[in-house]
N, C-alpha and C positions, 0 to 999 in steps of 0.2 A: 399207427401213433410213434412207432419206433423212429420216424422219419422226423421229428420235433426232439423227441425225449432223447436220443442219441445222434451226437452231432459225428459221431463216426461210423456209424449205420449210414448218415445222409452219405458221408461221404465215399462208402464203398457204392450207395447206389449211384451218385453221380459219376463215379469211374467206369464204372460196368456198362454206364447207357450212352456214357461220350457226352455227358453235358458239361458244358464249360465252366469251369471252376477254379478257383485258387490253386497252385501246388502245396503238399501236404501230408503229413502222415497223423496216424494216432497211436499214442507211448499210455505203458501201464507201467514204464520205470522212468526215476526222472534225471539218471546219468544217461539214458538213451534220448531222450530229448532231449537234456542238455548239447549232447552232440551235435544232434539236427538242426537246433538253434544254429551253429557258426555254420554249419551249410547254406543254409538261407541267406543270413545274413539280416541286418537290421534297413526297416521296421519289420516287424514281425508280429502275426497276432497268437494269442493263447487261448483258448479255451478251454474251460469246461466243461466235458463230455455231454453232460448229463442236464438235466434244467435248475436252471440257477435265478429264476425270477427277473430273469432278461439284463441281469448282471456279471454271468459268466464270463464275456468276451472281454480281454484287455487288450487293448493297443497297444504296442511299445516299440518305443522310438529309437529305442538302443539296444544290444544283445545283453546290459546291465540289468535294464528294466525286462526286458524277457526271462533272464534267471529268475531275478527276483518273484516274477509274476508264475513261473511255474512252480515256485517255494509254495505261494499261497494258494497253485491248488491243487498239487500233487502231495506236500509234505503237512502241512499247516492246514489244510484241507476246509479253506473259508466257505469253500461253497458243499462240504458234506460229500456224501456218497455221490455226489457229481460229479466232483472230480477226483473218483477211481482211476477213470482214463482222461489222458488232455488229449487234446490236435494242439497240433502247432503247422501254421501254413503261412504262405507271405501274404505281407498287407496289398490291398488291391485297392488303387486310387481311382478316383473319379465321382460319380454322383450316386447314392443310392436311391432305387424305388422300391416299391412292394407290387409285385404279379399276383392277384388273387383269383381264383379261377370257381366255378363249381364242378365236378364231373360225379357220374355215375358207374366209373373205373372202365366204361368205354366213348362215351361222350365228354365233350367238355364246352362248359359254357363263362367263358371270360368275362370278369367285372371290368369295371373301369380302374387305373393304374392310380394310384396313390405315393405319397410319401411322406416317409416318420420323420420324426426329429428324436435321436436316442439321446444324446448330451445334456445334460441336467440344466445347463445355465447359455444364453444366448451367446450366437456366433458361434453354436458347437464347441462350446469349452466344457469344459467340468467331469466326470464318469460318467459311463454311461447307465442309461435305467431301461423300462421296461417299453420307453415311449413319453414325450412330454407332448405331443401334438401330433397331426397328421393333417392333410390336404390332398384333395381329389377333384379332376384327374392330374398326375406329375406333367407339365410339359417336355421332358428329358422324356419320355415314354412316348415317341411318334407314333401313328398310325407303322410307319414302317419297322419300328423295332417293335411295336407292339404284335406284330405278325412273327418276326423274328425270335421272340420268347418265347411264343407259343409253338412254333415249327421247332426250336431248339433245347427248349428245357421244359412245357411243360407239357405237351404231347408224349415225348420220349421217354417221362416220367412215368403216365399214366399208363403207355403202354406196355414199359418195361416191366414196369409191379404185375400187369392184367398175364403177362406173358409168362412171368416169375412163380404165378400162382397165388399171390397175394392182392388181387386188386383193391386197387385205392377207391374210394368211395367218400364223399361229402365235399370241404372246404380244402383245397391245398394253397399254400403261400409259399410263395417265392422271391426270396430276400435276394433284389438282383441289383451289384454295382455295374456300371456306365463306365467304359474308362472314356477318353475326349478321342476318340476313334467312333466312338458309338457301338463299342463290345459289351455283350451284357454276358456277364458272367455272376454266377450262384452263390452266392456269404452262407445262405442257408435255407432249408424248409421250416415252414410251419402246417401241424395239421389240424389250422381253424383258421377262423378270419382273420384274427391277430388287433391288438389292442395298442396304440389308439385308429388302427386306420379304420376300425369296424365302423365308427361312427359317422366320419364322415361319407363313408360308402353306402351306409345304408338309410344316409340324409338322402339319398342322391337315388334310392331303388325304388321306383314306382311301380315295381311288378310283389306280388306278395309274396314275401323271402320263404313262410313256410310252406307255399305250394310250392318253390324251386325247391326246396329240402327234401320235400315229401319223393320228386321227381326224380332226384340225384337218389333217394334209398332205396327206390322201387326199382333202380335201372331205367326208367324212361324218360332222360332228360333231352333224349332227342325231340321229344314231343312240345318242350319248353321252349319260352321264350322272356328273356328280359329285358323291359324297359327302364329306362334311365332319364334323370331330369336332368337338362344339360347344360344346368346352371353347375357352378362349381360348389364344395362344400371345405369347409375346413374346423378342424376342431383343436381346441387348447385345453392341457389337463391342468388343473388345479391341485396343487400336493400339497402333503402336510408338511408343516414344520420340522424339518432334521431328514426329508427324504432328500436321497435315497439310503442314507444310512439308517439312522434310527427313525422312525416317520413319528410322529408321535399324534398320540389319540385323544379322543375325548372334549376337544376344539369345538363349541356350538358355530353353525354357518346361519349366518343370515343374508336377506335378499333374494333368497332363490322364487320366493315370491311375487318379483317383480320382472321374473322372467315369463311375459306372457304372449300370446298373437299378437295383443294390440301395441306392446311397447317395443318389443322384439320379434318381428315376424320372421320366420325362419330359420329360428334359434331354436334349440335344442340341448335339455341339459340330462347330459347321461351322468347316472351314479355309478358310483365303484367304489371307493373305500367311506361310506355312510353305513351310519345306524340311527335309528330315533331310540332319545332318551327322554320320557316325560313328555314326550309331542314338541321335542326339541332333535334336529336333525345335526350331528357330531359329528366329527372327522371318524374313521376308523381302520384307514389304510394307508398308504403311501400315496396313489394316486387315487386323489380323493373326486372328483369330477370330471368330466369332459364337456367344454361348452364349445358349440357344435352348431355353425350359422352356414347359409346358403346364402349364393352373392352369385352376380351375374359374370364374374371375374374373381381370381383367386386373391387380388385386393378386396373386394366390394364385401368376398365373405369375411375377410380379414378383419374387416372394421365392423362388420356385423357382430363378432365374436367377441373381440374385445370391449368394447361398446356393453355387451352384455355382461361382459365379466366384472366393469366396473360397478356392477350393483351387487355385488357377490362379497362378502365379508367374513373371514375367519381367523384367528390369531394365525401368526407366521405362515398364512398363506403363501406358495410361491408357485411363479410359472414363468414362461419363456413369455417375451415381447415380442419375438421376431418369426412366429409359426409361420410357414409359406415365401419366407425370404428368398430364395431362391428363383420360386415361378413369378414371386413379383419382380425381381430383377431381370429374371429370361425375358420380362414381357417388355 
């Protein structure tokens, strides 16, 4: 789990196994981190080392912004104990994609590519969140690039950890930045499928998820195969009022009963931040629902997801209206 819960641990793993990633260092003293900022220059990224609900990564366009970010992370401890260690690294440019795989510590079974949308507002504006929507597949991950990520990122990680006596079993997630030349570099690892990438990926999975997980747990993944729906899938997160800073809870949600196979074929509504109070579904977290749809293209999946969203209401509901925009523009 440390591969996700400690960014400095993940950075050390990447350095040791020769996995392409951004230049960077970890710090426990803010003065040393400030000095390193000046050697890197701007833009630069400041990260809280530990888990921070998807909000501990701050992209800074200037050194002044970076110094302020270090204050937030290390001095003011806005992210709690996650900020005891800070990671400072160069800012990578390009297009981000998520690459997920099952592994039993030896065999790797890759999943289709996907792409998350971190910023809270349209056109990738506003603060980062845990994710406002995702789609699969991501056209930026061509078959050749898929093979390269397996060869340069996933396999070295699995083989390296096994050689070190800490074999990795389960879901391995690599967040990858792909530059204009098509070179992938790892931004982060997660030790789970990831939200909201999971929703469109499982919508495309035709095999039994539990069966695949059991093979991974038992070390028999070499006997398993995963069958995937050839259609695209796209999921849009519906977030609570005030998200991501201070999400409001307790707002009644209506319209869920109108999302069925007859009215909205291929659509599934995943609950995340909801609760049941006196028979009424209400909001109980920041990212409330993820409305996910299948379609013959990303554009058609996008259209189906937003048509279903039009049925749902709760006070202060916010969502991005452009999930999938990169794939649609690329087409």
